[in-house]
C-alpha positions, 0 to 999 in steps of 0.5 A: 842428843836426847831430851830428858823426857825422850831419854826416860822413854828410851830407858823405859822402852829398853826395859820393856824389850828386856822384860819381853825377851827375858821372861821365858828365862825365869823358870825352868819350864818356860826356858825349856820351851824356849830352848826347844823352840830356838833349837828347832828354828836354828835347825829349820833354817840350817844355821851354823852353830847349835843350842846344846842340851842344858844340864841342871846347872846351865838351867840354873844360870839361865834362870838366874839371868832371867830373874835378875834381868826381869827385876832390873827391867821392872825397876826401869819401867817404874822409874826410868831414871837417866842414871839407870839408862847409863848403867844399862848401856854399860851392861849391854856392852858387856853382854854384847862382848860375851855374845861376840865371844860365844859367836866366835866359839860356835854359838848359833848365829841366831845370837847375832839378832840379839847382839844387834839389839843389845848394841842398838839399845846400848848405843842409844842409851850412851848418847848425850842427854841435853841438860835442861836449862835453869829456866825450864827447871823452874817452869817444870817445878811450878806445875 
């Protein structure tokens, strides 16, 4: 069980993770570089699955995803409300479901690394938050 302050730090931490991981998705140039790097890594490790070439519409979708996730991340960094953490947990579970779907349909197993993080952040943000007692709320308000 999280305290409110611990949970706010968790929400902010998950937002920083998202911002760092998704920043390369924001522009066509940064995504192309990331795509090449991940393709090379997948091939060097000899992992099953692949990173197919991206057409302009695929690239647009990747850039839209990166843009929205980065904006959502900045919001949670600046204002890590517990409510945002709950919404983020739901989003992570949805995203994890689509990652599993992709893995089952031939996506590179490198995706499993990101799946583990999605599930870990999602579970952590879905855990209960201890409600502050009325006494501690009054004491916090006095400061």
